[in-house]
Structures are given as C-alpha cells and as structure tokens.
Backbone as a ProteinNet text record, in pm:
[ID]
protein_1_A
[PRIMARY]
MSDNSERTEARGNARGGVREWLADLFSDEPEDLPELMELLRDAAARQMFDDTALNIIFGALHVGDMHARDIMIPRSSLVVVQEDQEPAELLPIIIESRHSRFPVVGDDMDDIKGILHAKDLLPLVLEKDHAKFSMKDCIRAATVIPESKRLNVLLQEFRATRNHMALVVDEYGQISGAVTIEDVLEQIVGEIEDEHDVDDDSGVKQLEPHSFHVKANLPIEDFNEHFATQMSGEEFDTIGGIVLQAFGHLPERGETVEIDGLHFEVLNADSRRLRLLRVETPR
[TERTIARY]
9402.6	9354.4	9346.1	9388.9	9389.3	9247.8	9229.5	9098	9053.9	9150.2	9115.2	9066.2	9131.9	9092.4	8953.2	8925.3	8793.8	8683.7	8710.5	8610.3	8587	8696.2	8683.3	8600.9	8625.9	8550.7	8403.7	8377.3	8238.9	8163.2	8229.5	8163.6	8138.4	8232.3	8215.6	8099.2	8086.5	7975	7841.4	7837.3	7713.1	7672.9	7772.6	7740.8	7695.2	7760.6	7721.3	7579.3	7540.7	7404.7	7301.8	7330.1	7238.3	7225.2	7340.7	7337.3	7255.2	7273.3	7198.2	7048.7	7012.2	6870.3	6810.7	6884.6	6836.7	6822.2	6918.1	6909.8	6785.3	6757.4	6636.8	6510.8	6515.2	6398	6361.6	6459.7	6429.6	6422.5	6468.8	6454.5	6314	6247.9	6110.6	6028.3	5990.2	5925.9	5789.8	5757.3	5625.9	5514.2	5403.2	5292.5	5192.2	5193.9	5100.1	5162.5	5088	5139.1	5164	5074.5	5103.4	5234.1	5264.6	5390.3	5509.8	5498.2	5605.2	5628	5519.6	5532.2	5596.1	5566.2	5627.2	5777.7	5817.3	5960.6	6029.6	5962.2	6020.4	6032.4	5932	5941.2	6059.3	6079.6	6191.8	6324.2	6331.9	6454.1	6479.7	6373.3	6389.1	6432.9	6378.5	6417.8	6565.8	6618.9	6762.2	6845.5	6778.4	6842.7	6909.8	6848.7	6898.5	6854.6	6743.7	6703.4	6618	6599.1	6529.1	6378.1	6308.2	6161.6	6108.5	6179.1	6134.4	6130.1	6237.4	6241.2	6132.2	6109.4	6006	5868.1	5839.6	5709.8	5690.4	5797.5	5787.7	5761.5	5827.8	5804.7	5659.7	5609.2	5470.7	5374.7	5405.1	5321	5319.1	5436.9	5446	5369.2	5372.6	5300.2	5148.7	5103.6	4959.3	4901.5	4984.7	4930.2	4869.3	4916.8	4860.3	4719.9	4679.7	4545.4	4446.5	4495.1	4409	4366.8	4252.4	4196.8	4182.1	4159.1	4146.2	4036	3926.7	3814.9	3854.1	3957.5	3997	4061.6	4125.8	4202.1	4164	4068.4	4040.1	3984	4011.8	3948	3805.6	3704	3566.8	3520.8	3425.7	3370.2	3333.9	3272.1	3224.8	3337.9	3460.5	3574.6	3664.2	3631.6	3715.3	3698.3	3809.2	3807.9	3826.4	3724.4	3727.8	3715.6	3751.8	3734.4	3653.1	3587.8	3504.1	3586.3	3554.7	3631.5	3615.8	3506.9	3483.6	3520.2	3586.6	3623.3	3741.5	3737.7	3845.1	3950.4	4071.7	4177.1	4134	4054.4	4010.3	3925.3	3858.7	3777.6	3860.5	3957.7	4039.3	4135.7	4206.7	4315.5	4272	4158	4115.5	4092.9	4038.1	4016.2	4149	4244.6	4374.3	4451.4	4446.8	4518.4	4458.5	4326.7	4260	4280	4269.2	4280.2	4425.2	4518	4661.8	4692.7	4609	4637	4722.3	4778.4	4861.9	4792.5	4687	4615.4	4465	4392.2	4248.6	4176	4076.6	3992.6	3917.7	3912.2	3839.2	3710.4	3596.4	3467.7	3390	3294.2	3208.3	3073.9	2971.9	2835.5	2812.9	2878.2	2863.1	2988.5	2987.1	3104.7	3145.9	3052.9	3083.7	3129	3127.1	3172.6	3317.3	3408.5	3549.3	3617.2	3682.2	3752.2	3902.8	3955.2	4098.4	4145.3	4277	4338.5	4416.5	4396.5	4470.6	4580.5	4705	4816.8	4831.9	4836.5	4846.5	4970	5077.7	5201.3	5185.3	5090	5068.4	5005.5	4960.3	4902.3	5004.7	5125.1	5227	5254.1	5253	5276.2	5176.3	5058.7	4959	5007.3	5099.7	5150.5	5222.2	5287.8	5365.4	5284.4	5164.9	5082	4975.8	4970.9	4870.1	4737.2	4746.3	4625.5	4589	4481.8	4438.4	4331	4307	4200.4	4233.8	4363.3	4404.9	4404.8	4371.7	4375.7	4270.8	4312.9	4221.4	4247.4	4145.2	4160.5	4202.8	4155.1	4187.9	4338.3	4408.2	4552.5	4630.2	4563.2	4631.9	4605.5	4484.7	4449	4522.1	4543.3	4607.7	4506.6	4535.2	4443.1	4427.7	4307.1	4279.5	4294.7	4354.3	4362	4239.1	4161.1	4038.3	4052.5	4023.8	4039.4	3913	3888.6	3773	3804.7	3701.9	3720.5	3797.3	3789.4	3851.8	4000.3	4056.5	4197.3	4286.7	4373.2	4464.7	4573.9	4613.3	4706.1	4845.7	4888.9	5022.2	5026.1	4915.5	4907.1	4900.2	4823.1	4809.8	4944.4	5021.6	5152.5	5244.2	5240	5320.4	5277.7	5146.6	5096.7	5136.4	5131	5176.3	5321.8	5403.5	5545.8	5566.8	5491.2	5509.2	5461.8	5351.5	5292.3	5335.2	5397.4	5438.7	5319.8	5202.7	5085.8	5087	5033.2	5030.2	4888.8	4789	4649.2	4567.1	4474.8	4380.2	4240.1	4143.7	4004.5	3940.4	3862.3	3803	3654.9	3612	3471.5	3408.7	3278.7	3207.4	3159.2	3080.6	3036	2945.7	2890.2	2802.7	2877.5	3009.4	3089.4	3085.7	3029.7	3024.2	3146.6	3192.3	3309.3	3276.7	3355.7	3334.8	3447.1	3558.3	3667.4	3793.5	3905.1	4034.9	4142.6	4250.1	4365	4491.3	4582.1	4709.6	4821.6	4936.5	5050.3	5092.8	5072.5	5105.4	5017.2	4888.5	4797	4845.6	4895.2	4942.5	5071.2	5164.4	5293.4	5276.6	5177.1	5154.5	5113.2	5053	5016.2	5139.6	5251.3	5374.7	5468.1	5492.1	5593.9	5533.9	5401.2	5339.3	5304	5243.6	5193.5	5307.1	5288.1	5383.3	5332.3	5401.1	5355.9	5372.1	5271.3	5273	5230.1	5297.3	5265.5	5126.3	5064	4930.5	4824.4	4854.9	4755.1	4636	4516.1	4394.9	4373.8	4337.3	4304.8	4418.7	4543.2	4656.3	4665.4	4631.6	4642.4	4532.4	4414.7	4303.4	4307.1	4367.5	4372	4245.8	4149.6	4021.9	3995.6	3959.8	3925.7	3790.7	3693.4	3560.1	3556.9	3508.3	3498.4	3357.6	3262.7	3121	3048.2	2918.1	2847.4	2867.4	2882.1	2895	3025.3	3122.4	3247	3366.7	3464.3	3579.2	3707.4	3818.4	3950	4001.8	4051.8	4100.2	4238.4	4332.4	4464.9	4456.7	4521.9	4512.6	4576.9	4667	4732.1	4654.5	4530.8	4446.9	4413.6	4439.8	4406.6	4258.7	4228.2	4089.6	4000.8	4052.1	3968.8	3932.4	4024.9	3994.5	3893.7	3907	3811.5	3672.2	3663.5	3534	3471.4	3553.1	3501.9	3448.3	3518.2	3478.5	3354.1	3345.7	3236	3129	3140	3041.6	3026.2	3138.3	3138.5	3194.3	3191.4	3241.2	3333.5	3424.8	3519.3	3618	3649.2	3735.7	3882.3	3950.6	4092.7	4179.2	4123.4	4198.5	4309.9	4280	4378.5	4464.7	4408.7	4480.2	4472.2	4574	4579.3	4520.8	4521.6	4480.2	4364.4	4295.5	4185	4239.2	4362.4	4422.5	4431.7	4460.2	4466.5	4331.2	4225.8	4089.9	4053.6	4084.1	4051.4	4132.3	4257.9	4343.5	4289.1	4244.4	4186.3	4059.9	3978.6	3854.6	3882.1	3986.8	4022.3	4080.1	4160.3	4226	4351.2	4389.3	4511.1	4547.8	4667.4	4706.2	4637.3	4537	4459.2	4535	4494.6	4549.4	4454.6	4500.1	4418.5	4290.2	4181.3	4053.2	3969.7	4030.4	3953.4	3866.9	3750.8	3655.1	3610.1	3561.1	3510	3410.1	3311.6	3212.1	3243.7	3247.2	3272.4	3175.6	3092.4	2999.2	2917.4	2870.4	2786.4	2860.4	2993	3074	3140.8	3151.7	3213	3356.4	3453.5	3594.6	3651	3724.3	3794.8	3941.8	4030.1	4173.2	4213.6	4264.4	4307.9	4458.7	4531.8	4677.2	4732.7	4816.7	4880.2	5011.8	5106.5	5231.9	5246	5366.6	5386.2	5377.2	5365.2	5364.6	5244.1	5185	5080.6	4983.1	4869.9	4772.2	4814.9	4784	4818.3	4694.9	4605.7	4490.9	4365	4254.1	4127.2	4019.9	3922.2	3800.5	3691.8	3626.3	3520.7	3389.8	3288.6	3155.6	3058.3	2986.4	2888.9	2751	2657.3	2522	2455.2	2380.9	2310.5	2173.5
5164.3	5299.3	5317.5	5431.9	5456.7	5482.8	5473.2	5498.6	5641.9	5737.1	5878.2	5898.3	5832.1	5844.4	5787.2	5673	5610.1	5700.2	5761.7	5850.1	5972.6	6026	6142.4	6109	5991	5948.9	5926	5868.7	5844.2	5974.5	6073.7	6203	6267.8	6252.9	6310	6247.1	6113.2	6044	6087.2	6103.7	6145.7	6284.7	6377	6512.5	6512	6425.3	6417.2	6368	6266.3	6214.5	6318.6	6397.7	6503.1	6609.2	6648.3	6750.6	6703.1	6576.5	6522.5	6522.1	6483.8	6479.5	6619.9	6715.5	6853.3	6907.8	6872.3	6916.9	6860.1	6731.5	6669.9	6736.4	6769.2	6829.5	6961.3	7048.7	7183.2	7190.8	7086.8	7085.8	7041.2	6969.4	6924	6952.8	7078.8	7121.1	7053.9	7009.9	6948.5	7050.8	7004.5	7094	7102.6	7004.4	7006.7	6932.5	6931	6870.3	6720.5	6643.4	6499.9	6473.6	6554	6534.3	6567.2	6672.6	6708.8	6597.6	6542	6434.8	6311.2	6286.3	6172.1	6192.8	6316.1	6347.2	6328.4	6367.6	6352.1	6205.1	6125.8	5981.6	5921.6	5968.6	5919.8	5956.7	6077	6119.8	6034.2	6000.5	5914.5	5774.7	5726.8	5595	5591.6	5706.9	5716.5	5737.6	5736.8	5751.6	5887.8	5990.6	6126	6179.5	6125.7	6149.4	6032	6016.1	5897.8	5917.8	5811.3	5814.9	5915.4	5933.1	6029.6	6170.2	6206.2	6338.2	6350.7	6243.2	6245.1	6268.2	6200.7	6216.1	6356.8	6417.3	6554.3	6651	6629.4	6714.4	6702.5	6579.2	6558.8	6627.7	6615.6	6680.5	6831.1	6888.3	7033.8	7076.9	6994.2	7026.7	7022.3	6926.8	6909.8	7008.9	7058.4	7140.3	7270.4	7317.5	7438.3	7418.8	7291.8	7262.7	7232.6	7233.1	7198.5	7323.8	7312.7	7425.8	7389.8	7491.2	7470.1	7369.9	7374.3	7284.5	7137.2	7110.3	6972.2	6903.9	6978.4	6915.3	6965.9	7056.9	7120.1	7020.7	7048.7	6977.7	7031.4	6949	7001.4	7062.8	7149.8	7223.2	7128.9	7015.4	6922.7	6859.9	6862.9	6800.3	6901	7030.4	7131.8	7128.4	7144.1	7157.9	7305.6	7367.4	7511.5	7537.4	7658.7	7701.2	7830.1	7855.4	7974.1	8089.9	8209.6	8325.8	8354.2	8305.2	8332.8	8216.1	8114.4	7999.8	8032.5	7976.5	7992.9	7883.7	7903.1	7801.9	7661.9	7651.1	7519.6	7448.9	7525.7	7468.3	7446.2	7533.7	7525.6	7407.7	7392.5	7295.1	7151.7	7103.9	6967.3	6950.1	7052.7	7045.6	7035.1	7116.3	7119.1	6989.3	6940.3	6816.4	6697.8	6690.6	6576.2	6576	6691.3	6697.8	6689.3	6741.8	6742.5	6820.9	6918.2	7008.7	7124.2	7198.1	7312	7446	7447.5	7572.2	7547.7	7646.6	7631.1	7758.3	7747	7863.6	7905.6	8035.9	8089.9	8151.6	8108.7	8154.5	8227.3	8308.5	8382.2	8315.3	8377.8	8327	8193.9	8174.2	8048.6	8023.7	7914.4	7874.2	7979	8060.2	8158.8	8292	8301.5	8423.8	8404.3	8412.2	8385	8506.4	8481.4	8587.8	8586.1	8470	8459.8	8316	8299.8	8167.8	8164.6	8058.1	8039.3	7936.6	7971.8	7878.6	7814.5	7683.7	7613.5	7658.8	7688.5	7727.4	7860.3	7942.2	8070.2	8052.4	7930.4	7904	7845.5	7819.3	7759.6	7842.3	7976.7	8053.3	8022.6	7970.4	7938.2	7828.7	7745.7	7636.2	7689.8	7804.8	7863	7958.3	7991.4	8085.5	8011.4	8040.7	7979.3	8054.2	8182.8	8264.6	8288.4	8224.2	8236.3	8343.7	8419	8519.4	8629.9	8651.8	8758.5	8714.4	8587.7	8536.1	8605	8644.2	8703.3	8641.7	8582.1	8520.8	8623.2	8746.8	8850	8877.5	8852.2	8876.1	8762.9	8650.7	8532.1	8507.2	8541.8	8503.7	8590.4	8530.1	8597.9	8612.8	8701.5	8725.6	8599.4	8574	8456.5	8491.5	8400	8412.4	8343.4	8414.6	8360.9	8359	8244.2	8228.2	8165.6	8186.1	8121.1	7975.8	7898	7757.5	7741.6	7841.8	7834	7870.9	7905.8	7945.9	7831.1	7860.2	7757.7	7730.3	7603.8	7565.2	7623.1	7640.9	7699.1	7844.4	7916	8054.8	8057	7965.7	7959	7928.1	7838.3	7804.9	7926.4	8004.7	8127.5	8224.5	8233.3	8322.4	8271.9	8141.1	8084.6	8123.3	8112.3	8143.2	8292.2	8375.6	8520.5	8571.6	8515.1	8564	8483.3	8367.8	8276.5	8221	8225.1	8158.7	8012.8	7926	7783.7	7729.5	7815.7	7772	7881.8	7841.1	7934.5	7876.4	7960.2	7918.5	7939.3	7843.5	7843	7880	7972.6	8013.2	7982.7	7958	7931.4	8063.1	8052	8171.7	8261.6	8208.1	8286.6	8344.1	8320.9	8371.5	8287	8166.2	8077.6	7986	7951.7	7865.7	7725.7	7678.4	7544.1	7448.6	7501.8	7414.9	7493.6	7423.6	7485.3	7409.1	7479.4	7419.3	7459.7	7364.4	7394.7	7382.6	7437.7	7428.9	7283.5	7201.3	7058.7	6991.5	7029.2	6972.3	7001.2	7123.6	7161.9	7089.1	7084.5	7020.2	6871.3	6809.3	6666.8	6639	6735.7	6718.4	6717.7	6771	6777.4	6661.8	6641.8	6544.2	6412.4	6402.3	6281.5	6298.9	6196.9	6207.6	6229.4	6326.2	6353.5	6285.8	6179.2	6105.3	6191.3	6189.9	6269.3	6180.9	6194	6106.2	6129.9	6242	6272.9	6262.3	6203.3	6189.9	6110.3	6158	6091.4	5962.6	5856.9	5728.3	5676	5704.7	5662.4	5511.2	5443.3	5298	5231.5	5290	5226.8	5252.4	5363.7	5395.8	5460	5487.5	5548.1	5668.3	5779.2	5900	5950.8	5955	6001.6	6153.7	6210.5	6354.5	6403.5	6335	6365.1	6231.8	6232.4	6104.8	6006.4	6056.8	5967	5988.2	6055.4	6086.4	6049.3	5980.3	5929.4	5949.5	5970.3	5959.5	5820.2	5751.6	5614.5	5602.2	5547.7	5524.4	5409.8	5427.8	5328.3	5195.7	5196.3	5071.5	4997.2	5040.4	4972.3	4831.1	4727.2	4590.3	4576.6	4496.8	4482.1	4428.7	4335.5	4280.6	4387.7	4481.5	4591.2	4687.4	4710.8	4797.2	4735.7	4605.7	4537.8	4545	4529.5	4532.6	4671	4774.9	4910.5	4954.6	4917.3	4966.1	4859.6	4745.5	4637.3	4596.7	4586	4543.4	4401.8	4347.1	4211.1	4207	4300.6	4302.8	4186.6	4128.3	4011	4048.9	3970.3	3992.5	3888.4	3817.8	3712.3	3767.5	3876.4	3931.5	4040.9	4116	4229.5	4224.7	4282.1	4285.7	4413.5	4522.9	4652.9	4710.5	4808.1	4872.7	4951.9	5000.1	5070.8	4983	4854	4761.4	4743.8	4733.6	4721.7	4845.2	4963.1	5088.7	5100.6	5064	5071.1	4980.8	4862.4	4770.6	4829.1	4896.3	4955.5	5065.7	5143.2	5248.2	5189.3	5085.8	5028.3	5103.2	5204.2	5281.9	5351.5	5406.5	5479.3	5615.5	5636.4	5760.9	5878.8	5996.9	6118.9	6170.4	6266.6	6324.5	6383.7	6358.3	6411.6	6313.9	6208.2	6109.3	6027.4	5985.8	5914.1	5784.6	5693.6	5566.2	5511.5	5436.1	5373.2	5224.9	5174.8	5032.8	4984.6	4887.2	4827.2	4931.7	5033.1	5134.6	5242.3	5234.2	5335.3	5424.9	5553	5651.3	5677.1	5648.8	5666.8	5784.7	5871	5982.1	5977	5991.9	5991.3	6128.8	6131.6	6257.6	6276.5	6166.3	6176.2	6053.7	6077.7	5969.6	6020.1	5928.2	5968	5893.3	5887.3	5828.7	5676.8	5616.3	5470.7	5411	5484	5421.4	5525.6	5473.8	5557.4	5571.7	5687.8	5710.7	5731.7	5821.6	5857.1	5866.5	5814.5	5813.2	5880.1	5939.2	5982.4	5881.7	5827.9	5729.3	5787.4	5786.5	5834.3	5717.3	5699.2	5591.6	5643	5555.5	5597.8	5674.3	5776.5	5857.6	5801.5
-2418.6	-2390.1	-2238.5	-2186.8	-2044.1	-1993.8	-1859.2	-1799.9	-1826.1	-1818.5	-1842.9	-1985	-2080.2	-2220.6	-2242.9	-2175.1	-2191.1	-2135.4	-2017.6	-1958.7	-2046.2	-2103.5	-2191.1	-2313.8	-2371	-2489.6	-2456.4	-2337.3	-2297.8	-2281.4	-2217.4	-2201.8	-2337.4	-2427.1	-2560.8	-2634.2	-2622.9	-2688	-2627.9	-2493.7	-2427.8	-2473.3	-2480.4	-2524.5	-2669.6	-2749.7	-2889.6	-2904.9	-2821.6	-2827.8	-2790.7	-2686.9	-2645.2	-2753.4	-2813.5	-2919	-3038.4	-3075.3	-3188.9	-3160.2	-3034.6	-3001.2	-3001.2	-2945.9	-2944.9	-3086.7	-3172.6	-3311.9	-3378.9	-3352	-3408.2	-3353.3	-3221.6	-3157.4	-3222.4	-3241.6	-3290.8	-3443.4	-3511.4	-3656.9	-3696.3	-3607.7	-3633.8	-3509	-3492.7	-3369.9	-3353.2	-3229.5	-3205.4	-3224.7	-3279.5	-3309.3	-3195.1	-3105.9	-2993.6	-2875.5	-2764.5	-2641.9	-2655.8	-2718.3	-2733.8	-2808.5	-2912.2	-2984.7	-2896.4	-2817.1	-2725.9	-2624	-2572.8	-2474.1	-2535.5	-2661.1	-2729.5	-2745.6	-2776.6	-2786.2	-2651.8	-2546.1	-2413.1	-2375.7	-2412	-2386.7	-2462.8	-2584.1	-2663.7	-2597.7	-2544	-2475.1	-2351.9	-2278.7	-2161.4	-2202.3	-2316	-2365.1	-2402.4	-2443.5	-2475.6	-2350.4	-2234.2	-2103.6	-2087.8	-2148	-2127.3	-1991.3	-1938.2	-1800.2	-1757.8	-1628.1	-1579	-1575	-1536.6	-1535	-1434.3	-1323.3	-1223.5	-1281.5	-1352.5	-1416	-1522.3	-1597.9	-1701.7	-1639.4	-1528.8	-1463.6	-1409.8	-1358.4	-1307.9	-1423.1	-1536.7	-1653.5	-1699.5	-1706.2	-1747.2	-1649.8	-1519.2	-1419.7	-1437.3	-1465.1	-1484.2	-1609.4	-1714.1	-1836.3	-1814.4	-1734.7	-1714.7	-1615.3	-1522.8	-1414.9	-1467.9	-1582.8	-1641.3	-1695.5	-1715.1	-1765.2	-1653.3	-1529.9	-1417.1	-1341.8	-1274.4	-1200.6	-1053.3	-972.3	-828	-797	-873.4	-847.6	-864.3	-945	-973.2	-853.8	-766.5	-658.5	-519.5	-510.5	-381.2	-280.3	-154	-43.8	-36.5	-51.2	-58.2	73.3	62.8	177.6	291.7	257.9	360.4	440.7	386.4	454.4	525.4	515.6	579.5	731.3	800.1	945.5	976.3	1035	1061	1210.6	1249.9	1389.1	1390.4	1502.1	1516.9	1573.2	1529.7	1574.2	1722.6	1784	1925.3	2016.4	1963	2045.8	2136.5	2254.9	2351.9	2332.2	2385.8	2370.2	2412.2	2518.6	2564.3	2459.2	2373	2265.7	2139.7	2115.9	1995.2	1996.8	2107.9	2113.1	2082.7	2135.1	2098.8	1948.3	1882.7	1737.3	1664.1	1703.9	1637.4	1661.1	1783.2	1815.4	1742.7	1737.8	1673.8	1522.3	1459.7	1313.6	1266.7	1349.3	1317.6	1191.1	1158.5	1047.9	1097.9	1005.1	1044.3	1020.9	937.8	906.9	911	963.3	981.2	938.3	850.4	821.1	946.8	972.3	1086.6	1033.2	1087.6	1036.4	1145.8	1100.1	1192.6	1207.6	1150.4	1165.8	1095.4	980.9	907.3	824.8	747	669.1	565.7	521.7	418.4	476.7	609.4	677.1	721.6	624.9	651.7	715.2	828.4	899.6	873.8	838.2	813.4	828	843.9	858.3	989.7	1066.6	1190.9	1169	1200	1194.9	1332.2	1336	1464	1542.3	1472	1541.9	1616.2	1575.6	1643.9	1781.6	1810.6	1942.1	2038.9	1992.4	2079.2	2205.9	2199.1	2322.8	2433.8	2396.3	2497.8	2591.3	2542.3	2624.6	2747.6	2732.1	2841.6	2927.4	2881	2955.7	3035.6	3161.8	3247.2	3239	3215.6	3208.5	3062.6	3017.3	2877.9	2861.2	2966.2	2958.5	2859.5	2836.5	2745.4	2598.8	2576.9	2439.4	2351.9	2233.5	2136	1999.7	1941.5	1810.3	1705.7	1719.2	1621.2	1614.5	1725.7	1728.3	1661.4	1638.6	1585.2	1437.3	1391.6	1254.7	1151.9	1036.2	924.2	810.7	720.1	608.5	523.8	480.2	397	249.5	174.5	28.9	-30.3	-108.2	-166.8	-318.6	-378.9	-523.1	-582.6	-711.5	-776.3	-810.1	-830.3	-866.4	-997.3	-1083.6	-1215.6	-1215.6	-1101.2	-1095.4	-1142.1	-1242.2	-1291.8	-1188.7	-1179.1	-1074.9	-1095.1	-1221.2	-1242.2	-1194.5	-1215.3	-1167.9	-1015.2	-957.8	-812.6	-747.6	-806.7	-750.9	-750.6	-856.8	-860.8	-751	-727.5	-623	-484.2	-464.3	-337	-310.3	-412.9	-396.8	-369.4	-438.3	-424.1	-288	-239.1	-113.9	7.9	-17.7	89.3	166.9	107.2	163.7	123.7	207.6	176	164.4	181.5	169.9	105	18.2	-42.4	-29.1	3.1	9.4	-127.2	-168.5	-302.3	-292.4	-378.1	-378.2	-513.7	-512.8	-637	-698.4	-803.5	-875.3	-791.4	-682.2	-595.3	-474.9	-470.7	-361.1	-235.8	-246	-130.3	-128.9	-10.2	3.5	-48.1	-143.2	-196.8	-158.8	-105.6	-65.4	-35.3	-30.7	-4.8	-79.9	-113.6	-181.6	-106.7	-86.2	-22.3	-124.6	-91	-181.4	-200.9	-98.9	-111.6	-215.6	-218.5	-317.6	-459.7	-481.6	-615.2	-648.8	-555.1	-580.9	-608.8	-545.8	-569.2	-713.1	-778.8	-919.4	-1009.3	-958.2	-1037	-1002.6	-875	-834	-787.7	-784.6	-733.5	-587.3	-530.3	-393.6	-295.3	-207.1	-100.8	24.5	64.9	182.1	306.7	390.3	512.6	627.8	743	854.7	909.2	869.7	919.5	811.3	696.3	590.4	640.6	608.1	652.3	573.7	645.4	582.4	495.8	532.7	450.4	444	556.3	559.3	477.8	476.4	406.4	257.1	215.7	73.9	22.6	110.8	72.2	161.6	100.6	176.4	127	215.4	177.5	177.6	66.8	51.9	79.6	19.9	35.6	43.9	72.7	88.3	-26.4	-148.6	-263.9	-341.9	-283	-352.8	-266.6	-327.8	-254.1	-335.8	-265.8	-326.3	-296.6	-398.3	-381.8	-444.8	-369.9	-425.7	-526.2	-639.4	-747.1	-708.5	-610.1	-569.9	-461.6	-436.1	-337.4	-386.4	-307.1	-348.7	-380.5	-480.6	-525.1	-413.4	-333.6	-225.6	-122.7	-98.9	-6.9	-68.8	-199.7	-269	-263.3	-292	-288.2	-149.4	-47	89.5	124.7	80.3	115.3	38.8	-90.5	-174.4	-200.5	-134.3	-150	-296.1	-367.3	-507.6	-517.9	-639.1	-660.6	-782.5	-788.9	-899.8	-888.1	-1002.1	-1003.5	-983.5	-901.2	-878.1	-947	-1046.8	-1113.9	-1203	-1275.8	-1368.7	-1306	-1211.6	-1154.1	-1001.8	-940.1	-794.1	-736.6	-814.6	-762.9	-843.7	-783.3	-853.6	-973.1	-963.1	-1076.1	-1199.6	-1180.8	-1293.4	-1359.4	-1278.2	-1331.9	-1413.1	-1360	-1428.7	-1557.3	-1551.9	-1671.1	-1781.2	-1744.9	-1842.9	-1904.9	-1822.9	-1873.7	-1974.7	-1952.2	-2047.4	-2176.1	-2163.6	-2280.8	-2320.8	-2243.6	-2267.4	-2136.5	-2129.6	-2010	-2013.1	-1930	-1936.3	-1875.9	-1916.1	-1858.5	-1752	-1676	-1570.5	-1628.6	-1559.2	-1603	-1683.1	-1736.2	-1811.5	-1715.6	-1763.7	-1679.3	-1745.6	-1662.6	-1712.6	-1610.9	-1659	-1572.2	-1559.4	-1435.5	-1411.5	-1304.4	-1338.2	-1242.3	-1166.4	-1238.8	-1177.3	-1100.7	-1096	-1028.7	-1132.7	-1099.6	-1188.7	-1141.4	-1228.6	-1195.7	-1274.7	-1206.2	-1271.1	-1229.7	-1327.5	-1299.4	-1246.4	-1123.4	-1062.4	-1072.3	-1068.2	-1070.1	-1141.1	-1241	-1315.8	-1370.3	-1387.6	-1449.9	-1580.6	-1633.3	-1766.2	-1766.4	-1647.7	-1641.5	-1570.9	-1477.5	-1397.3	-1341.4	-1292.8	-1223.9	-1077.8	-1020.9	-881.1	-793.3	-837.1	-753.7	-838.2	-785.3	-855.2	-770.1	-838	-769.1	-805.9	-705.8	-727.3	-677	-762.9	-723.7	-731.3	-622.2	-613.3	-652.6	-688.4	-726.7	-612.8	-648.5	-547.8	-518.4
[MASK]
+++++++++++++++++++++++++++++++++++++++++++++++++++++++++++++++++++++++++++++++++++++++++++++++++++++++++++++++++++++++++++++++++++++++++++++++++++++++++++++++++++++++++++++++++++++++++++++++++++++++++++++++++++++++++++++++++++++++++++++++++++++++++++++++++++++++++++++++++++++++++++

C-alpha cells in the first residue's frame, strides 16, 4: 500500500472514530454536569483532544458557577491612589507595585473616582513642568459589580466594554475587592505566569491577616516554614499532595477540608491536579 493510501485510510479511521463517539454522545445525552465531564474524559482518553484542551473545557464549564467574590483581590490588598496626588507622589507607587491599573479614591476607599491606567502617565516623562497635571484628565470610568456577579457574565462584559478591571462591592455598597480579566481567564486556562506576580518565588501570597493564596506545588518543607506547621513530607513532596490525600478524591473548585487546624479551599484545579489553594489560619 502506498504512503498516500495509508494516510487516506488513517484519516478515514480518525473521522470514523469521531463520528461514532459523537453518535454515542447524542444518543445518550448526559443528564448533568458530572456525566458530561465523564464523557469528555472518555473522549480525551480516546485521544480526540489532549489534556490541555480538556482542562480548558473543564475550566469553561466551571466558570459559570463561580462569582466575583470567589476570585477577587480583597480590599486589604488593593493598591490605590488619591485623586489629589501629584506626579511626584504617584510615580513611586506605580513603580513599586508594577501594576497597570489603579483605583482612584477620594475621601476614603469607598469614594471611588475612577481607574488610572499607568500608561496614561507616560507623557509625564517628556514633560518637565508637571504643574499642568490634572488627575481628572487621566482617570477613566470605573466598572462596579456586585460580589455575586457570575464570572462568565463578567467575562462577556469585559469583552464588550474592553475594560480589564472591575471593582467589587458588597451588599452595603462598600468596596470589597477588585477583579481583572486575567483573574477570570486563569479560571479557564490555568495560571497565567506574569513577570510581576507578587510572591511568585515563595508560592504564598497573603491576602488578609489570616488568609493566604498558596500554590499547590509548594514544597511541604516551605509550607511548614511559612505556617509554622509540622506536616510530614514522607509520602508527598508538595502541599497539594497532602490536601489531595485529605480529600480522598480529586476535589473540584470550592471544596474545603481541615488539616492540622488550617482551613483549605480549592481555588483552581484541573482534571488531573490541584493548582491554587486558599489557606486560612486560626484567628
């Protein structure tokens, strides 16, 4: 048989396999999300698509069940600027934080005036006289959303408005945090590594006095050192392994477990492993 004939036959077999799987899928429609996910796992096992595609599909399915409150940067961790600050005061804040967008506030954190884009200050580099600078000329309108806003809806709004940050308010109208488009996309495609990510080397990011984001691949000895715990590293190398053992199954986002007095919540996971955890210490 010629090489062309072999390739033609291989393509025919592949198309036949896909058609058969699709026929099976729609002849016995899944009744709920777990059944659908099982069908997708079966399709991946048949090598109809790879694990990366499977994880993205799972992320897209789960994002509709998540809310802004689940992933927001908490109020205590927001870097804000004052509406009356001069360039000499603004630039050190922007350079040190290395963020691209900053909430602009008035009298207090709940008096939101808008959003300042760091790139809008670039003309100041060429201007020697900053006396003409006016914050009102630079800030843009702020997008404000409730904590209950679903992430799939928020992503659509980000795309429609071309905004990349939304401020989150609680039921009393007070600022409780912020969400960026990157935060939402990470729930679908996994963590997006950034050269300016805070505490990227340590694997631990403190949100509040007793609340932390912890990467699941953090070595157990580093976790013990940071949280003054004595978890055993004999069976597992990472804190994700310890948490996985405590669950007894691969948990989904939002599931929680208590280990040695610490409260663990799964923030990000794919079809094979844990990615990001929220750890709360005793108050």
